[in-house]
PDB file of N, CA, C and O in Angstrom:
ATOM      1  N   MET A   1       0.842  -1.174   0.000  1.00  0.00           N
ATOM      2  CA  MET A   1       0.000   0.000   0.000  1.00  0.00           C
ATOM      3  C   MET A   1       0.888   1.238   0.000  1.00  0.00           C
ATOM      4  O   MET A   1       1.828   1.329   0.789  1.00  0.00           O
ATOM      5  N   HIS A   2       0.595   2.189  -0.879  1.00  0.00           N
ATOM      6  CA  HIS A   2       1.389   3.413  -0.982  1.00  0.00           C
ATOM      7  C   HIS A   2       0.727   4.538  -0.207  1.00  0.00           C
ATOM      8  O   HIS A   2      -0.498   4.621  -0.123  1.00  0.00           O
ATOM      9  N   ALA A   3       1.556   5.394   0.353  1.00  0.00           N
ATOM     10  CA  ALA A   3       1.034   6.552   1.082  1.00  0.00           C
ATOM     11  C   ALA A   3       0.502   7.577   0.085  1.00  0.00           C
ATOM     12  O   ALA A   3       1.085   7.782  -0.979  1.00  0.00           O
ATOM     13  N   ASP A   4      -0.577   8.197   0.430  1.00  0.00           N
ATOM     14  CA  ASP A   4      -1.180   9.231  -0.396  1.00  0.00           C
ATOM     15  C   ASP A   4      -0.606  10.577   0.032  1.00  0.00           C
ATOM     16  O   ASP A   4      -0.897  11.028   1.140  1.00  0.00           O
ATOM     17  N   PRO A   5       0.210  11.247  -0.814  1.00  0.00           N
ATOM     18  CA  PRO A   5       0.849  12.507  -0.414  1.00  0.00           C
ATOM     19  C   PRO A   5      -0.141  13.645  -0.220  1.00  0.00           C
ATOM     20  O   PRO A   5       0.211  14.662   0.378  1.00  0.00           O
ATOM     21  N   THR A   6      -1.367  13.503  -0.706  1.00  0.00           N
ATOM     22  CA  THR A   6      -2.356  14.561  -0.529  1.00  0.00           C
ATOM     23  C   THR A   6      -3.146  14.394   0.765  1.00  0.00           C
ATOM     24  O   THR A   6      -3.943  15.262   1.122  1.00  0.00           O
ATOM     25  N   ARG A   7      -2.936  13.309   1.452  1.00  0.00           N
ATOM     26  CA  ARG A   7      -3.678  13.038   2.675  1.00  0.00           C
ATOM     27  C   ARG A   7      -2.917  13.557   3.890  1.00  0.00           C
ATOM     28  O   ARG A   7      -1.716  13.321   4.023  1.00  0.00           O
ATOM     29  N   ARG A   8      -3.603  14.251   4.755  1.00  0.00           N
ATOM     30  CA  ARG A   8      -3.005  14.804   5.973  1.00  0.00           C
ATOM     31  C   ARG A   8      -3.577  14.065   7.174  1.00  0.00           C
ATOM     32  O   ARG A   8      -4.737  13.654   7.170  1.00  0.00           O
ATOM     33  N   THR A   9      -2.763  13.903   8.187  1.00  0.00           N
ATOM     34  CA  THR A   9      -3.188  13.204   9.382  1.00  0.00           C
ATOM     35  C   THR A   9      -3.050  14.124  10.583  1.00  0.00           C
ATOM     36  O   THR A   9      -2.041  14.811  10.745  1.00  0.00           O
ATOM     37  N   ILE A  10      -4.060  14.128  11.406  1.00  0.00           N
ATOM     38  CA  ILE A  10      -3.998  14.844  12.680  1.00  0.00           C
ATOM     39  C   ILE A  10      -3.964  13.780  13.764  1.00  0.00           C
ATOM     40  O   ILE A  10      -4.873  12.956  13.865  1.00  0.00           O
ATOM     41  N   VAL A  11      -2.918  13.801  14.571  1.00  0.00           N
ATOM     42  CA  VAL A  11      -2.784  12.830  15.654  1.00  0.00           C
ATOM     43  C   VAL A  11      -3.144  13.537  16.952  1.00  0.00           C
ATOM     44  O   VAL A  11      -2.538  14.546  17.315  1.00  0.00           O
ATOM     45  N   LEU A  12      -4.129  12.998  17.638  1.00  0.00           N
ATOM     46  CA  LEU A  12      -4.574  13.579  18.901  1.00  0.00           C
ATOM     47  C   LEU A  12      -4.111  12.715  20.046  1.00  0.00           C
ATOM     48  O   LEU A  12      -4.342  11.506  20.068  1.00  0.00           O
ATOM     49  N   GLY A  13      -3.466  13.337  20.983  1.00  0.00           N
ATOM     50  CA  GLY A  13      -3.006  12.613  22.149  1.00  0.00           C
ATOM     51  C   GLY A  13      -3.999  12.737  23.293  1.00  0.00           C
ATOM     52  O   GLY A  13      -5.043  13.372  23.149  1.00  0.00           O
ATOM     53  N   PRO A  14      -3.677  12.134  24.419  1.00  0.00           N
ATOM     54  CA  PRO A  14      -4.596  12.137  25.555  1.00  0.00           C
ATOM     55  C   PRO A  14      -4.849  13.528  26.142  1.00  0.00           C
ATOM     56  O   PRO A  14      -5.799  13.717  26.903  1.00  0.00           O
ATOM     57  N   ARG A  15      -4.005  14.496  25.792  1.00  0.00           N
ATOM     58  CA  ARG A  15      -4.175  15.856  26.327  1.00  0.00           C
ATOM     59  C   ARG A  15      -4.703  16.826  25.277  1.00  0.00           C
ATOM     60  O   ARG A  15      -4.651  18.039  25.479  1.00  0.00           O
ATOM     61  N   ALA A  16      -5.206  16.316  24.169  1.00  0.00           N
ATOM     62  CA  ALA A  16      -5.710  17.178  23.094  1.00  0.00           C
ATOM     63  C   ALA A  16      -6.833  18.083  23.582  1.00  0.00           C
ATOM     64  O   ALA A  16      -6.962  19.220  23.129  1.00  0.00           O
ATOM     65  N   HIS A  17      -7.638  17.581  24.499  1.00  0.00           N
ATOM     66  CA  HIS A  17      -8.746  18.394  25.018  1.00  0.00           C
ATOM     67  C   HIS A  17      -8.241  19.642  25.728  1.00  0.00           C
ATOM     68  O   HIS A  17      -8.936  20.657  25.758  1.00  0.00           O
ATOM     69  N   GLU A  18      -7.034  19.583  26.303  1.00  0.00           N
ATOM     70  CA  GLU A  18      -6.457  20.756  26.962  1.00  0.00           C
ATOM     71  C   GLU A  18      -6.108  21.830  25.935  1.00  0.00           C
ATOM     72  O   GLU A  18      -6.340  23.016  26.167  1.00  0.00           O
ATOM     73  N   LEU A  19      -5.550  21.410  24.802  1.00  0.00           N
ATOM     74  CA  LEU A  19      -5.237  22.379  23.746  1.00  0.00           C
ATOM     75  C   LEU A  19      -6.521  22.998  23.205  1.00  0.00           C
ATOM     76  O   LEU A  19      -6.599  24.211  23.010  1.00  0.00           O
ATOM     77  N   ARG A  20      -7.525  22.161  22.964  1.00  0.00           N
ATOM     78  CA  ARG A  20      -8.801  22.664  22.458  1.00  0.00           C
ATOM     79  C   ARG A  20      -9.415  23.651  23.454  1.00  0.00           C
ATOM     80  O   ARG A  20      -9.971  24.672  23.049  1.00  0.00           O
ATOM     81  N   ALA A  21      -9.318  23.359  24.727  1.00  0.00           N
ATOM     82  CA  ALA A  21      -9.849  24.265  25.746  1.00  0.00           C
ATOM     83  C   ALA A  21      -9.064  25.576  25.768  1.00  0.00           C
ATOM     84  O   ALA A  21      -9.624  26.642  26.024  1.00  0.00           O
ATOM     85  N   TYR A  22      -7.780  25.483  25.499  1.00  0.00           N
ATOM     86  CA  TYR A  22      -6.922  26.678  25.532  1.00  0.00           C
ATOM     87  C   TYR A  22      -7.140  27.559  24.302  1.00  0.00           C
ATOM     88  O   TYR A  22      -7.303  28.772  24.433  1.00  0.00           O
ATOM     89  N   VAL A  23      -7.146  26.961  23.109  1.00  0.00           N
ATOM     90  CA  VAL A  23      -7.266  27.762  21.878  1.00  0.00           C
ATOM     91  C   VAL A  23      -8.712  27.949  21.450  1.00  0.00           C
ATOM     92  O   VAL A  23      -9.025  28.893  20.725  1.00  0.00           O
ATOM     93  N   GLY A  24      -9.591  27.070  21.885  1.00  0.00           N
ATOM     94  CA  GLY A  24     -10.997  27.155  21.528  1.00  0.00           C
ATOM     95  C   GLY A  24     -11.351  26.241  20.372  1.00  0.00           C
ATOM     96  O   GLY A  24     -10.510  25.886  19.546  1.00  0.00           O
ATOM     97  N   SER A  25     -12.600  25.877  20.340  1.00  0.00           N
ATOM     98  CA  SER A  25     -13.089  24.960  19.311  1.00  0.00           C
ATOM     99  C   SER A  25     -12.964  25.549  17.919  1.00  0.00           C
ATOM    100  O   SER A  25     -12.653  24.833  16.967  1.00  0.00           O
ATOM    101  N   THR A  26     -13.204  26.853  17.792  1.00  0.00           N
ATOM    102  CA  THR A  26     -13.123  27.493  16.476  1.00  0.00           C
ATOM    103  C   THR A  26     -11.719  27.357  15.901  1.00  0.00           C
ATOM    104  O   THR A  26     -11.561  27.031  14.724  1.00  0.00           O
ATOM    105  N   ALA A  27     -10.707  27.604  16.715  1.00  0.00           N
ATOM    106  CA  ALA A  27      -9.323  27.513  16.236  1.00  0.00           C
ATOM    107  C   ALA A  27      -8.997  26.079  15.821  1.00  0.00           C
ATOM    108  O   ALA A  27      -8.286  25.872  14.838  1.00  0.00           O
ATOM    109  N   CYS A  28      -9.496  25.106  16.540  1.00  0.00           N
ATOM    110  CA  CYS A  28      -9.249  23.707  16.178  1.00  0.00           C
ATOM    111  C   CYS A  28      -9.886  23.368  14.835  1.00  0.00           C
ATOM    112  O   CYS A  28      -9.277  22.681  14.015  1.00  0.00           O
ATOM    113  N   VAL A  29     -11.099  23.842  14.606  1.00  0.00           N
ATOM    114  CA  VAL A  29     -11.787  23.579  13.343  1.00  0.00           C
ATOM    115  C   VAL A  29     -11.082  24.296  12.201  1.00  0.00           C
ATOM    116  O   VAL A  29     -10.947  23.741  11.110  1.00  0.00           O
ATOM    117  N   VAL A  30     -10.633  25.522  12.441  1.00  0.00           N
ATOM    118  CA  VAL A  30      -9.909  26.280  11.417  1.00  0.00           C
ATOM    119  C   VAL A  30      -8.601  25.579  11.073  1.00  0.00           C
ATOM    120  O   VAL A  30      -8.250  25.471   9.898  1.00  0.00           O
ATOM    121  N   LEU A  31      -7.880  25.104  12.074  1.00  0.00           N
ATOM    122  CA  LEU A  31      -6.629  24.386  11.831  1.00  0.00           C
ATOM    123  C   LEU A  31      -6.881  23.119  11.024  1.00  0.00           C
ATOM    124  O   LEU A  31      -6.127  22.814  10.100  1.00  0.00           O
ATOM    125  N   GLU A  32      -7.917  22.391  11.359  1.00  0.00           N
ATOM    126  CA  GLU A  32      -8.252  21.176  10.620  1.00  0.00           C
ATOM    127  C   GLU A  32      -8.562  21.497   9.153  1.00  0.00           C
ATOM    128  O   GLU A  32      -8.102  20.793   8.253  1.00  0.00           O
ATOM    129  N   GLU A  33      -9.330  22.543   8.914  1.00  0.00           N
ATOM    130  CA  GLU A  33      -9.665  22.935   7.540  1.00  0.00           C
ATOM    131  C   GLU A  33      -8.412  23.364   6.774  1.00  0.00           C
ATOM    132  O   GLU A  33      -8.266  23.049   5.593  1.00  0.00           O
ATOM    133  N   MET A  34      -7.520  24.076   7.439  1.00  0.00           N
ATOM    134  CA  MET A  34      -6.277  24.490   6.788  1.00  0.00           C
ATOM    135  C   MET A  34      -5.430  23.268   6.431  1.00  0.00           C
ATOM    136  O   MET A  34      -4.827  23.225   5.359  1.00  0.00           O
ATOM    137  N   MET A  35      -5.381  22.297   7.304  1.00  0.00           N
ATOM    138  CA  MET A  35      -4.610  21.092   7.022  1.00  0.00           C
ATOM    139  C   MET A  35      -5.188  20.334   5.835  1.00  0.00           C
ATOM    140  O   MET A  35      -4.449  19.788   5.017  1.00  0.00           O
ATOM    141  N   GLN A  36      -6.512  20.304   5.748  1.00  0.00           N
ATOM    142  CA  GLN A  36      -7.149  19.608   4.634  1.00  0.00           C
ATOM    143  C   GLN A  36      -6.843  20.280   3.301  1.00  0.00           C
ATOM    144  O   GLN A  36      -6.830  19.618   2.264  1.00  0.00           O
ATOM    145  N   ARG A  37      -6.599  21.574   3.318  1.00  0.00           N
ATOM    146  CA  ARG A  37      -6.313  22.318   2.087  1.00  0.00           C
ATOM    147  C   ARG A  37      -4.816  22.489   1.831  1.00  0.00           C
ATOM    148  O   ARG A  37      -4.433  23.150   0.866  1.00  0.00           O
ATOM    149  N   SER A  38      -3.987  21.922   2.652  1.00  0.00           N
ATOM    150  CA  SER A  38      -2.547  22.157   2.558  1.00  0.00           C
ATOM    151  C   SER A  38      -1.875  21.285   1.507  1.00  0.00           C
ATOM    152  O   SER A  38      -2.392  20.253   1.081  1.00  0.00           O
ATOM    153  N   THR A  39      -0.705  21.749   1.115  1.00  0.00           N
ATOM    154  CA  THR A  39       0.162  21.013   0.210  1.00  0.00           C
ATOM    155  C   THR A  39       1.560  21.015   0.802  1.00  0.00           C
ATOM    156  O   THR A  39       1.842  21.761   1.740  1.00  0.00           O
ATOM    157  N   GLY A  40       2.421  20.193   0.264  1.00  0.00           N
ATOM    158  CA  GLY A  40       3.786  20.121   0.764  1.00  0.00           C
ATOM    159  C   GLY A  40       3.961  18.918   1.657  1.00  0.00           C
ATOM    160  O   GLY A  40       3.038  18.129   1.866  1.00  0.00           O
ATOM    161  N   ALA A  41       5.163  18.795   2.178  1.00  0.00           N
ATOM    162  CA  ALA A  41       5.476  17.638   3.015  1.00  0.00           C
ATOM    163  C   ALA A  41       6.438  18.035   4.120  1.00  0.00           C
ATOM    164  O   ALA A  41       7.084  19.081   4.066  1.00  0.00           O
ATOM    165  N   GLY A  42       6.513  17.180   5.113  1.00  0.00           N
ATOM    166  CA  GLY A  42       7.456  17.394   6.209  1.00  0.00           C
ATOM    167  C   GLY A  42       7.145  18.651   6.992  1.00  0.00           C
ATOM    168  O   GLY A  42       5.999  18.899   7.368  1.00  0.00           O
ATOM    169  N   ASP A  43       8.178  19.443   7.234  1.00  0.00           N
ATOM    170  CA  ASP A  43       8.035  20.661   8.020  1.00  0.00           C
ATOM    171  C   ASP A  43       7.570  21.854   7.197  1.00  0.00           C
ATOM    172  O   ASP A  43       7.340  22.931   7.746  1.00  0.00           O
ATOM    173  N   HIS A  44       7.429  21.674   5.884  1.00  0.00           N
ATOM    174  CA  HIS A  44       7.033  22.801   5.031  1.00  0.00           C
ATOM    175  C   HIS A  44       5.699  22.496   4.353  1.00  0.00           C
ATOM    176  O   HIS A  44       5.646  22.168   3.168  1.00  0.00           O
ATOM    177  N   VAL A  45       4.639  22.611   5.122  1.00  0.00           N
ATOM    178  CA  VAL A  45       3.287  22.395   4.616  1.00  0.00           C
ATOM    179  C   VAL A  45       2.643  23.763   4.496  1.00  0.00           C
ATOM    180  O   VAL A  45       2.695  24.565   5.429  1.00  0.00           O
ATOM    181  N   VAL A  46       2.035  24.029   3.349  1.00  0.00           N
ATOM    182  CA  VAL A  46       1.465  25.343   3.074  1.00  0.00           C
ATOM    183  C   VAL A  46      -0.013  25.201   2.740  1.00  0.00           C
ATOM    184  O   VAL A  46      -0.406  24.338   1.955  1.00  0.00           O
ATOM    185  N   ALA A  47      -0.817  26.053   3.343  1.00  0.00           N
ATOM    186  CA  ALA A  47      -2.242  26.123   3.016  1.00  0.00           C
ATOM    187  C   ALA A  47      -2.514  27.519   2.469  1.00  0.00           C
ATOM    188  O   ALA A  47      -2.561  28.487   3.228  1.00  0.00           O
ATOM    189  N   GLN A  48      -2.691  27.622   1.173  1.00  0.00           N
ATOM    190  CA  GLN A  48      -2.979  28.918   0.574  1.00  0.00           C
ATOM    191  C   GLN A  48      -4.482  29.131   0.611  1.00  0.00           C
ATOM    192  O   GLN A  48      -5.216  28.705  -0.281  1.00  0.00           O
ATOM    193  N   VAL A  49      -4.914  29.798   1.660  1.00  0.00           N
ATOM    194  CA  VAL A  49      -6.325  30.044   1.892  1.00  0.00           C
ATOM    195  C   VAL A  49      -6.518  31.482   2.340  1.00  0.00           C
ATOM    196  O   VAL A  49      -5.589  32.133   2.818  1.00  0.00           O
ATOM    197  N   SER A  50      -7.717  31.955   2.180  1.00  0.00           N
ATOM    198  CA  SER A  50      -8.049  33.277   2.696  1.00  0.00           C
ATOM    199  C   SER A  50      -8.971  33.124   3.898  1.00  0.00           C
ATOM    200  O   SER A  50      -9.635  32.100   4.064  1.00  0.00           O
ATOM    201  N   ILE A  51      -8.999  34.135   4.716  1.00  0.00           N
ATOM    202  CA  ILE A  51      -9.913  34.151   5.855  1.00  0.00           C
ATOM    203  C   ILE A  51     -11.344  34.007   5.336  1.00  0.00           C
ATOM    204  O   ILE A  51     -12.152  33.270   5.902  1.00  0.00           O
ATOM    205  N   ARG A  52     -11.637  34.713   4.265  1.00  0.00           N
ATOM    206  CA  ARG A  52     -12.978  34.680   3.691  1.00  0.00           C
ATOM    207  C   ARG A  52     -13.361  33.276   3.215  1.00  0.00           C
ATOM    208  O   ARG A  52     -14.480  32.823   3.453  1.00  0.00           O
ATOM    209  N   SER A  53     -12.423  32.582   2.537  1.00  0.00           N
ATOM    210  CA  SER A  53     -12.746  31.237   2.044  1.00  0.00           C
ATOM    211  C   SER A  53     -12.896  30.239   3.192  1.00  0.00           C
ATOM    212  O   SER A  53     -13.754  29.357   3.142  1.00  0.00           O
ATOM    213  N   LEU A  54     -12.064  30.376   4.221  1.00  0.00           N
ATOM    214  CA  LEU A  54     -12.204  29.516   5.394  1.00  0.00           C
ATOM    215  C   LEU A  54     -13.553  29.745   6.071  1.00  0.00           C
ATOM    216  O   LEU A  54     -14.257  28.797   6.417  1.00  0.00           O
ATOM    217  N   ALA A  55     -13.901  31.017   6.253  1.00  0.00           N
ATOM    218  CA  ALA A  55     -15.161  31.357   6.901  1.00  0.00           C
ATOM    219  C   ALA A  55     -16.346  30.802   6.117  1.00  0.00           C
ATOM    220  O   ALA A  55     -17.295  30.274   6.697  1.00  0.00           O
ATOM    221  N   SER A  56     -16.280  30.926   4.793  1.00  0.00           N
ATOM    222  CA  SER A  56     -17.367  30.447   3.946  1.00  0.00           C
ATOM    223  C   SER A  56     -17.522  28.930   4.037  1.00  0.00           C
ATOM    224  O   SER A  56     -18.633  28.423   4.190  1.00  0.00           O
ATOM    225  N   SER A  57     -16.411  28.213   3.942  1.00  0.00           N
ATOM    226  CA  SER A  57     -16.503  26.755   3.952  1.00  0.00           C
ATOM    227  C   SER A  57     -16.888  26.207   5.322  1.00  0.00           C
ATOM    228  O   SER A  57     -17.474  25.129   5.414  1.00  0.00           O
ATOM    229  N   LEU A  58     -16.566  26.933   6.378  1.00  0.00           N
ATOM    230  CA  LEU A  58     -16.887  26.467   7.729  1.00  0.00           C
ATOM    231  C   LEU A  58     -18.205  27.020   8.252  1.00  0.00           C
ATOM    232  O   LEU A  58     -18.693  26.580   9.293  1.00  0.00           O
ATOM    233  N   GLY A  59     -18.785  27.986   7.536  1.00  0.00           N
ATOM    234  CA  GLY A  59     -20.029  28.597   7.993  1.00  0.00           C
ATOM    235  C   GLY A  59     -19.839  29.480   9.211  1.00  0.00           C
ATOM    236  O   GLY A  59     -20.724  29.578  10.062  1.00  0.00           O
ATOM    237  N   LEU A  60     -18.671  30.130   9.295  1.00  0.00           N
ATOM    238  CA  LEU A  60     -18.344  30.995  10.425  1.00  0.00           C
ATOM    239  C   LEU A  60     -18.177  32.437   9.966  1.00  0.00           C
ATOM    240  O   LEU A  60     -18.002  32.698   8.776  1.00  0.00           O
ATOM    241  N   ALA A  61     -18.231  33.366  10.903  1.00  0.00           N
ATOM    242  CA  ALA A  61     -17.991  34.776  10.606  1.00  0.00           C
ATOM    243  C   ALA A  61     -16.512  34.990  10.319  1.00  0.00           C
ATOM    244  O   ALA A  61     -15.656  34.342  10.922  1.00  0.00           O
ATOM    245  N   LYS A  62     -16.214  35.904   9.395  1.00  0.00           N
ATOM    246  CA  LYS A  62     -14.811  36.200   9.058  1.00  0.00           C
ATOM    247  C   LYS A  62     -14.025  36.629  10.291  1.00  0.00           C
ATOM    248  O   LYS A  62     -12.856  36.273  10.435  1.00  0.00           O
ATOM    249  N   GLU A  63     -14.655  37.385  11.177  1.00  0.00           N
ATOM    250  CA  GLU A  63     -13.963  37.862  12.374  1.00  0.00           C
ATOM    251  C   GLU A  63     -13.589  36.707  13.297  1.00  0.00           C
ATOM    252  O   GLU A  63     -12.535  36.731  13.932  1.00  0.00           O
ATOM    253  N   SER A  64     -14.453  35.698  13.369  1.00  0.00           N
ATOM    254  CA  SER A  64     -14.153  34.524  14.197  1.00  0.00           C
ATOM    255  C   SER A  64     -12.972  33.751  13.635  1.00  0.00           C
ATOM    256  O   SER A  64     -12.092  33.325  14.382  1.00  0.00           O
ATOM    257  N   VAL A  65     -12.952  33.571  12.319  1.00  0.00           N
ATOM    258  CA  VAL A  65     -11.850  32.853  11.672  1.00  0.00           C
ATOM    259  C   VAL A  65     -10.557  33.654  11.792  1.00  0.00           C
ATOM    260  O   VAL A  65      -9.499  33.089  12.067  1.00  0.00           O
ATOM    261  N   ALA A  66     -10.640  34.966  11.588  1.00  0.00           N
ATOM    262  CA  ALA A  66      -9.445  35.810  11.708  1.00  0.00           C
ATOM    263  C   ALA A  66      -8.869  35.726  13.111  1.00  0.00           C
ATOM    264  O   ALA A  66      -7.651  35.652  13.276  1.00  0.00           O
ATOM    265  N   GLY A  67      -9.721  35.737  14.118  1.00  0.00           N
ATOM    266  CA  GLY A  67      -9.258  35.606  15.499  1.00  0.00           C
ATOM    267  C   GLY A  67      -8.613  34.255  15.758  1.00  0.00           C
ATOM    268  O   GLY A  67      -7.613  34.165  16.470  1.00  0.00           O
ATOM    269  N   ALA A  68      -9.183  33.210  15.182  1.00  0.00           N
ATOM    270  CA  ALA A  68      -8.615  31.868  15.348  1.00  0.00           C
ATOM    271  C   ALA A  68      -7.245  31.779  14.691  1.00  0.00           C
ATOM    272  O   ALA A  68      -6.309  31.228  15.271  1.00  0.00           O
ATOM    273  N   VAL A  69      -7.125  32.317  13.485  1.00  0.00           N
ATOM    274  CA  VAL A  69      -5.837  32.310  12.779  1.00  0.00           C
ATOM    275  C   VAL A  69      -4.808  33.129  13.560  1.00  0.00           C
ATOM    276  O   VAL A  69      -3.655  32.717  13.693  1.00  0.00           O
ATOM    277  N   ARG A  70      -5.218  34.266  14.065  1.00  0.00           N
ATOM    278  CA  ARG A  70      -4.316  35.104  14.848  1.00  0.00           C
ATOM    279  C   ARG A  70      -3.853  34.352  16.101  1.00  0.00           C
ATOM    280  O   ARG A  70      -2.668  34.372  16.434  1.00  0.00           O
ATOM    281  N   GLY A  71      -4.781  33.693  16.791  1.00  0.00           N
ATOM    282  CA  GLY A  71      -4.430  32.940  17.999  1.00  0.00           C
ATOM    283  C   GLY A  71      -3.496  31.779  17.716  1.00  0.00           C
ATOM    284  O   GLY A  71      -2.550  31.541  18.466  1.00  0.00           O
ATOM    285  N   LEU A  72      -3.760  31.051  16.629  1.00  0.00           N
ATOM    286  CA  LEU A  72      -2.871  29.948  16.252  1.00  0.00           C
ATOM    287  C   LEU A  72      -1.482  30.459  15.902  1.00  0.00           C
ATOM    288  O   LEU A  72      -0.477  29.812  16.198  1.00  0.00           O
ATOM    289  N   GLY A  73      -1.436  31.620  15.273  1.00  0.00           N
ATOM    290  CA  GLY A  73      -0.144  32.227  14.946  1.00  0.00           C
ATOM    291  C   GLY A  73       0.619  32.654  16.187  1.00  0.00           C
ATOM    292  O   GLY A  73       1.829  32.447  16.278  1.00  0.00           O
ATOM    293  N   GLU A  74      -0.087  33.252  17.145  1.00  0.00           N
ATOM    294  CA  GLU A  74       0.551  33.688  18.390  1.00  0.00           C
ATOM    295  C   GLU A  74       1.113  32.513  19.185  1.00  0.00           C
ATOM    296  O   GLU A  74       2.112  32.655  19.890  1.00  0.00           O
ATOM    297  N   LEU A  75       0.472  31.358  19.069  1.00  0.00           N
ATOM    298  CA  LEU A  75       0.960  30.156  19.756  1.00  0.00           C
ATOM    299  C   LEU A  75       2.091  29.468  18.994  1.00  0.00           C
ATOM    300  O   LEU A  75       2.735  28.562  19.522  1.00  0.00           O
ATOM    301  N   GLY A  76       2.335  29.898  17.752  1.00  0.00           N
ATOM    302  CA  GLY A  76       3.373  29.277  16.943  1.00  0.00           C
ATOM    303  C   GLY A  76       2.921  28.029  16.231  1.00  0.00           C
ATOM    304  O   GLY A  76       3.745  27.305  15.672  1.00  0.00           O
ATOM    305  N   VAL A  77       1.618  27.756  16.239  1.00  0.00           N
ATOM    306  CA  VAL A  77       1.096  26.571  15.565  1.00  0.00           C
ATOM    307  C   VAL A  77       1.145  26.758  14.053  1.00  0.00           C
ATOM    308  O   VAL A  77       1.445  25.821  13.314  1.00  0.00           O
ATOM    309  N   ILE A  78       0.849  27.975  13.600  1.00  0.00           N
ATOM    310  CA  ILE A  78       0.926  28.313  12.176  1.00  0.00           C
ATOM    311  C   ILE A  78       1.708  29.599  12.019  1.00  0.00           C
ATOM    312  O   ILE A  78       1.892  30.353  12.975  1.00  0.00           O
ATOM    313  N   GLN A  79       2.161  29.839  10.815  1.00  0.00           N
ATOM    314  CA  GLN A  79       2.814  31.103  10.482  1.00  0.00           C
ATOM    315  C   GLN A  79       2.025  31.689   9.310  1.00  0.00           C
ATOM    316  O   GLN A  79       2.064  31.161   8.199  1.00  0.00           O
ATOM    317  N   ALA A  80       1.323  32.767   9.567  1.00  0.00           N
ATOM    318  CA  ALA A  80       0.487  33.371   8.534  1.00  0.00           C
ATOM    319  C   ALA A  80       1.270  34.440   7.784  1.00  0.00           C
ATOM    320  O   ALA A  80       2.023  35.215   8.374  1.00  0.00           O
ATOM    321  N   GLU A  81       1.078  34.462   6.491  1.00  0.00           N
ATOM    322  CA  GLU A  81       1.677  35.492   5.644  1.00  0.00           C
ATOM    323  C   GLU A  81       0.555  36.152   4.866  1.00  0.00           C
ATOM    324  O   GLU A  81      -0.329  35.481   4.331  1.00  0.00           O
ATOM    325  N   GLN A  82       0.601  37.466   4.811  1.00  0.00           N
ATOM    326  CA  GLN A  82      -0.395  38.181   4.041  1.00  0.00           C
ATOM    327  C   GLN A  82       0.327  38.861   2.898  1.00  0.00           C
ATOM    328  O   GLN A  82       1.274  39.618   3.112  1.00  0.00           O
ATOM    329  N   ARG A  83      -0.117  38.593   1.694  1.00  0.00           N
ATOM    330  CA  ARG A  83       0.549  39.126   0.510  1.00  0.00           C
ATOM    331  C   ARG A  83      -0.386  40.047  -0.244  1.00  0.00           C
ATOM    332  O   ARG A  83      -1.607  39.902  -0.193  1.00  0.00           O
ATOM    333  N   ARG A  84       0.211  40.999  -0.947  1.00  0.00           N
ATOM    334  CA  ARG A  84      -0.551  41.895  -1.810  1.00  0.00           C
ATOM    335  C   ARG A  84      -0.167  41.629  -3.265  1.00  0.00           C
ATOM    336  O   ARG A  84       0.991  41.359  -3.582  1.00  0.00           O
ATOM    337  N   SER A  85      -1.150  41.710  -4.119  1.00  0.00           N
ATOM    338  CA  SER A  85      -0.876  41.571  -5.551  1.00  0.00           C
ATOM    339  C   SER A  85      -0.247  42.873  -6.048  1.00  0.00           C
ATOM    340  O   SER A  85      -0.116  43.833  -5.288  1.00  0.00           O
ATOM    341  N   ASP A  86       0.137  42.903  -7.309  1.00  0.00           N
ATOM    342  CA  ASP A  86       0.723  44.108  -7.893  1.00  0.00           C
ATOM    343  C   ASP A  86      -0.235  45.295  -7.842  1.00  0.00           C
ATOM    344  O   ASP A  86       0.198  46.448  -7.815  1.00  0.00           O
ATOM    345  N   SER A  87      -1.543  45.009  -7.830  1.00  0.00           N
ATOM    346  CA  SER A  87      -2.534  46.086  -7.775  1.00  0.00           C
ATOM    347  C   SER A  87      -2.805  46.548  -6.349  1.00  0.00           C
ATOM    348  O   SER A  87      -3.587  47.477  -6.147  1.00  0.00           O
ATOM    349  N   GLY A  88      -2.175  45.919  -5.351  1.00  0.00           N
ATOM    350  CA  GLY A  88      -2.341  46.326  -3.964  1.00  0.00           C
ATOM    351  C   GLY A  88      -3.422  45.555  -3.214  1.00  0.00           C
ATOM    352  O   GLY A  88      -3.654  45.814  -2.033  1.00  0.00           O
ATOM    353  N   VAL A  89      -4.078  44.624  -3.872  1.00  0.00           N
ATOM    354  CA  VAL A  89      -5.135  43.832  -3.257  1.00  0.00           C
ATOM    355  C   VAL A  89      -4.497  42.701  -2.441  1.00  0.00           C
ATOM    356  O   VAL A  89      -3.548  42.061  -2.894  1.00  0.00           O
ATOM    357  N   PHE A  90      -5.021  42.463  -1.243  1.00  0.00           N
ATOM    358  CA  PHE A  90      -4.503  41.361  -0.428  1.00  0.00           C
ATOM    359  C   PHE A  90      -4.779  40.032  -1.107  1.00  0.00           C
ATOM    360  O   PHE A  90      -5.855  39.811  -1.663  1.00  0.00           O
ATOM    361  N   GLN A  91      -3.787  39.150  -1.053  1.00  0.00           N
ATOM    362  CA  GLN A  91      -3.938  37.803  -1.579  1.00  0.00           C
ATOM    363  C   GLN A  91      -4.192  36.856  -0.433  1.00  0.00           C
ATOM    364  O   GLN A  91      -4.398  37.287   0.701  1.00  0.00           O
ATOM    365  N   THR A  92      -4.177  35.560  -0.721  1.00  0.00           N
ATOM    366  CA  THR A  92      -4.527  34.561   0.281  1.00  0.00           C
ATOM    367  C   THR A  92      -3.493  34.462   1.398  1.00  0.00           C
ATOM    368  O   THR A  92      -2.319  34.788   1.219  1.00  0.00           O
ATOM    369  N   VAL A  93      -3.962  34.004   2.549  1.00  0.00           N
ATOM    370  CA  VAL A  93      -3.086  33.728   3.696  1.00  0.00           C
ATOM    371  C   VAL A  93      -2.516  32.350   3.496  1.00  0.00           C
ATOM    372  O   VAL A  93      -3.227  31.436   3.078  1.00  0.00           O
ATOM    373  N   SER A  94      -1.230  32.182   3.790  1.00  0.00           N
ATOM    374  CA  SER A  94      -0.644  30.844   3.699  1.00  0.00           C
ATOM    375  C   SER A  94       0.031  30.500   4.996  1.00  0.00           C
ATOM    376  O   SER A  94       0.591  29.412   5.131  1.00  0.00           O
TER     377      SER A  94
END
């Protein structure tokens, strides 16, 4: 059986509920959605998504998703980058 490089795995340990309690359920759901949309392997996994697209697919308010992404970034779980196109419009968060 060959490994599927597009498949991502989340391993939850016995203390996962503590992390969820600390970051909140919204942040956990946002992280899961980002992982499902990610590409790459090893330590360099990238999810090119926007706050708006995450909010839409999860049925959440943009402000809730933005707060979750900000919180995950502050904890060092993710590193968010905000890019602008040549016209000055913000591009997706990765």
